[in-house]
Structure formats: C-alpha cells, structure tokens
Residue frames relative to the residue before (quaternion, step in Angstrom):
aa qw qx qy qz dx dy dz
M 1.0000 0.0000 0.0000 0.0000 0.00 0.00 0.00
G 0.4327 -0.6978 0.5124 0.2516 3.53 -1.05 0.75
E 0.0224 -0.7859 0.6172 0.0314 3.50 -1.33 0.26
L 0.3081 -0.7020 0.6088 0.2040 3.51 -1.36 0.37
T 0.0390 0.7926 -0.6043 0.0717 3.55 -0.72 1.14
T 0.0943 -0.7825 0.6126 0.0597 3.54 -1.30 0.28
H 0.0090 0.7501 -0.6558 -0.0852 3.51 -1.36 0.13
V 0.2579 -0.7682 0.5740 0.1179 3.53 -1.24 0.55
L 0.1184 -0.7686 0.6266 0.0517 3.54 -0.97 0.98
D 0.3273 -0.7154 0.5915 0.1768 3.54 -0.97 1.00
T 0.2102 -0.8244 0.5140 0.1095 3.59 -0.15 1.25
A 0.5567 0.5917 -0.3974 0.4267 3.61 1.22 -0.27
S 0.7670 0.3096 -0.1754 0.5338 3.59 1.06 -0.73
G 0.4095 -0.7181 0.4672 0.3136 3.58 1.23 -0.36
K 0.6324 0.5165 -0.3181 0.4818 3.58 1.22 0.49
P 0.6292 -0.4887 0.4105 0.4435 3.58 -1.25 0.16
A 0.4320 -0.6727 0.5361 0.2711 3.57 -1.13 0.66
I 0.1222 -0.8178 0.5620 0.0212 3.56 -0.15 1.32
G 0.8436 0.2149 -0.1631 0.4643 3.56 -0.92 0.94
M 0.4287 0.6856 -0.4890 0.3271 3.62 1.11 0.46
R 0.3843 -0.7045 0.5506 0.2298 3.56 -0.93 0.92
I 0.0477 -0.7649 0.6424 -0.0099 3.53 -1.04 0.94
E 0.0861 -0.7801 0.6187 0.0351 3.55 -0.98 0.91
L 0.1856 -0.7489 0.6262 0.1117 3.54 -1.20 0.65
H 0.0740 -0.7986 0.5973 -0.0067 3.54 -0.81 1.10
A 0.0303 -0.7457 0.6644 0.0394 3.54 -1.27 0.57
D 0.8399 0.0095 -0.0523 0.5401 3.57 -0.84 1.00
G 0.7132 -0.4746 0.2462 0.4534 3.57 1.04 0.82
A 0.6488 0.5097 -0.3152 0.4689 3.59 1.26 -0.11
L 0.4598 -0.6547 0.5293 0.2825 3.55 -1.06 0.79
I 0.0640 -0.8244 0.5621 0.0190 3.59 -0.69 1.07
A 0.7902 0.0197 -0.0393 0.6113 3.59 1.26 -0.23
A 0.0079 0.7637 -0.6455 0.0027 3.54 -1.20 0.64
T 0.0763 0.8003 -0.5863 0.0995 3.54 -0.96 0.87
I 0.3285 -0.6942 0.6020 0.2187 3.53 -1.39 0.10
T 0.4768 -0.6738 0.4754 0.3045 3.60 -0.94 0.83
N 0.4272 -0.7153 0.5079 0.2186 3.54 -1.13 0.77
A 0.7892 -0.3380 0.2390 0.4537 3.60 -1.30 -0.24
H 0.6994 0.4215 -0.2630 0.5138 3.58 1.26 -0.26
G 0.5324 -0.6390 0.3913 0.3938 3.58 1.31 0.14
R 0.5914 0.5621 -0.3487 0.4612 3.56 1.29 0.28
T 0.4832 -0.6035 0.5196 0.3637 3.54 -1.29 0.11
D 0.5618 -0.6301 0.4170 0.3370 3.57 -1.08 0.66
T 0.7779 0.1181 -0.0675 0.6135 3.56 1.18 -0.57
P 0.6193 -0.5240 0.4039 0.4229 3.61 -1.18 0.34
L 0.5259 -0.6205 0.4786 0.3308 3.56 -1.18 0.56
L 0.7611 0.0480 -0.0384 0.6458 3.56 1.20 -0.64
A 0.1894 0.7545 -0.6148 0.1297 3.57 -1.08 0.74
G 0.8082 0.2588 -0.1873 0.4947 3.54 -1.22 0.44
A 0.8525 -0.0996 0.0927 0.5046 3.56 -0.93 -0.94
T 0.6502 0.5236 -0.3284 0.4419 3.62 1.11 -0.51
M 0.5943 0.5600 -0.3602 0.4511 3.59 1.26 -0.31
Q 0.1556 0.7950 -0.5534 0.1937 3.53 -0.04 1.38
P 0.5741 -0.5603 0.4448 0.3983 3.61 -1.15 0.42
G 0.4182 0.7045 -0.5152 0.2518 3.54 -1.14 0.62
R 0.5274 -0.5901 0.5057 0.3434 3.50 -1.41 -0.14
F 0.0612 -0.8054 0.5887 -0.0323 3.53 -0.92 1.00
E 0.2285 -0.7348 0.6162 0.1676 3.54 -1.33 0.36
L 0.1698 -0.7416 0.6438 0.0815 3.51 -0.92 1.04
S 0.0871 -0.7996 0.5938 0.0219 3.60 -0.75 1.05
F 0.1376 -0.7894 0.5979 0.0194 3.54 -0.67 1.22
H 0.2961 -0.7812 0.5284 0.1512 3.61 -0.62 1.12
V 0.1202 -0.8690 0.4799 0.0104 3.50 0.47 1.37
A 0.6941 0.4806 -0.2999 0.4442 3.62 0.72 -1.00
T 0.6358 0.5186 -0.3321 0.4653 3.59 0.95 -0.82
Y 0.6337 0.5349 -0.3263 0.4537 3.58 0.94 -0.87
F 0.7144 0.4486 -0.2743 0.4617 3.60 0.75 -1.01
R 0.6196 0.5247 -0.3538 0.4644 3.61 1.00 -0.69
E 0.6795 0.4836 -0.2913 0.4685 3.59 0.90 -0.90
A 0.6507 0.4880 -0.3085 0.4932 3.59 1.23 -0.45
G 0.5837 -0.6261 0.3528 0.3779 3.59 1.28 0.07
V 0.4597 0.6690 -0.4588 0.3615 3.59 1.23 0.29
A 0.3672 -0.7165 0.5497 0.2227 3.57 -0.85 0.97
L 0.0577 -0.8023 0.5939 -0.0156 3.55 -0.67 1.15
P 0.5089 -0.6161 0.4853 0.3548 3.59 -1.12 0.53
D 0.3097 -0.7261 0.5753 0.2142 3.55 -1.29 0.23
P 0.4686 -0.3167 -0.7905 0.2352 1.58 -0.97 2.29
P 0.5682 -0.5962 0.4316 0.3680 3.58 -1.17 0.47
F 0.6024 -0.5542 0.4236 0.3879 3.57 -1.18 0.51
L 0.7639 0.1104 -0.0661 0.6324 3.60 0.95 -0.90
D 0.1339 -0.7845 0.6020 0.0642 3.55 -0.77 1.01
I 0.7636 -0.0948 0.1101 0.6291 3.57 0.28 -1.26
V 0.2215 -0.7614 0.5979 0.1177 3.56 -0.69 1.12
T 0.0842 -0.8038 0.5889 0.0011 3.54 -0.64 1.18
L 0.1152 -0.7777 0.6174 0.0292 3.53 -0.84 1.07
R 0.2026 -0.7576 0.6101 0.1132 3.56 -0.82 1.01
I 0.0091 -0.8164 0.5744 -0.0589 3.52 -0.59 1.20
G 0.2619 -0.7437 0.5914 0.1689 3.52 -1.28 0.42
I 0.1757 -0.7473 0.6324 0.1034 3.53 -1.05 0.82
A 0.1430 -0.8134 0.5625 0.0393 3.54 -0.54 1.22
D 0.7859 0.2399 -0.0975 0.5616 3.56 1.05 -0.83
P 0.2479 -0.8174 0.4987 0.1472 3.62 -0.14 1.20
A 0.6103 0.5372 -0.3620 0.4560 3.61 1.24 -0.12
A 0.6160 0.5659 -0.3369 0.4323 3.61 1.27 -0.23
H 0.4373 -0.6397 0.5571 0.2986 3.53 -1.35 0.32
Y 0.0928 -0.7635 0.6386 0.0236 3.54 -0.75 1.12
H 0.0068 -0.7872 0.6156 -0.0359 3.56 -0.64 1.16
V 0.0993 -0.8158 0.5697 -0.0051 3.57 -0.72 1.13
P 0.1016 -0.8010 0.5883 0.0443 3.61 -0.13 1.23
L 0.1315 -0.7472 0.6430 0.1044 3.56 -1.20 0.59
L 0.1057 -0.7462 0.6560 0.0413 3.54 -0.83 1.08
V 0.0598 0.8552 -0.4971 0.1338 3.57 -0.44 1.20
S 0.0643 -0.7185 0.6900 0.0601 3.51 -1.31 0.61
P 0.6785 -0.4603 0.3270 0.4699 3.64 -1.15 -0.03
W 0.7607 0.4053 -0.1760 0.4754 3.60 1.21 -0.46
S 0.8154 0.0976 -0.0386 0.5692 3.60 1.17 -0.24
Y 0.0309 -0.7743 0.6284 0.0674 3.52 -1.34 0.25
T 0.0757 -0.7549 0.6470 0.0755 3.50 -1.35 0.33
T 0.0477 -0.7884 0.6133 0.0092 3.52 -1.19 0.55
Y 0.0068 -0.7747 0.6322 0.0134 3.55 -1.29 0.20
R 0.4852 -0.6056 0.5107 0.3702 3.56 -1.24 0.12
G 0.1599 -0.7975 0.5795 0.0515 3.53 -0.54 1.22
G 0.4466 -0.7068 0.4904 0.2459 3.53 -1.29 -0.09
C-alpha cells in the first residue's frame, strides 16, 4: 500500500524540527493536520490506505511559528512564514516521502523514498 509521509529538519540548529505544525489540503479543503514528533516526523502517514488517492495536494509547513516558539528572533513579517509545497500523487501504491530542510531564511525539499 502506498502512503504519504514527511519529516522536517531544522538546518539552523542541525536537529529535527520538533513541534512543527503541518497541514495537508486537497481541493482547498484541510484533510489532515499534525505536529512533528521528537524525530521531526509525523507519528502516522498523512495519507495511507483508502485515503491514498491520485491527485494534487498542498503540504503547509508552519515555519515561522516553529522558529518563534524555538526562541528565534524573526523580523515582522518573517521571510518564511508558511511554506506550502504543491505535490502530485500519480501512483497511489507508491511511497511518497517529502522531507523539508528549513531555516528561517531558506528551505529545500525533494521526493525521498
């Protein structure tokens, strides 16, 4: 069975991003929301089983809130606030893993395995 998973690394501290809010939207509707755990991962896949369907999705990572709660002084408005990644799932039997490596000033992502 396929699934959609993610994890977040705080590249400014060199550690997992603990406690970052992540939302998953499809067709403008919120379909999942979670907080990263002590490993910067979600406790369960964002999509799996019957919910893993082909389509276009948006992953929203609440970056500015995470860094503020970690005690990082950010300008107002912050350079990165909510990082939104628009992804497509073509094969619902595949594993789609979307890592986010982030600092207050930059981010990178890729399709992992």
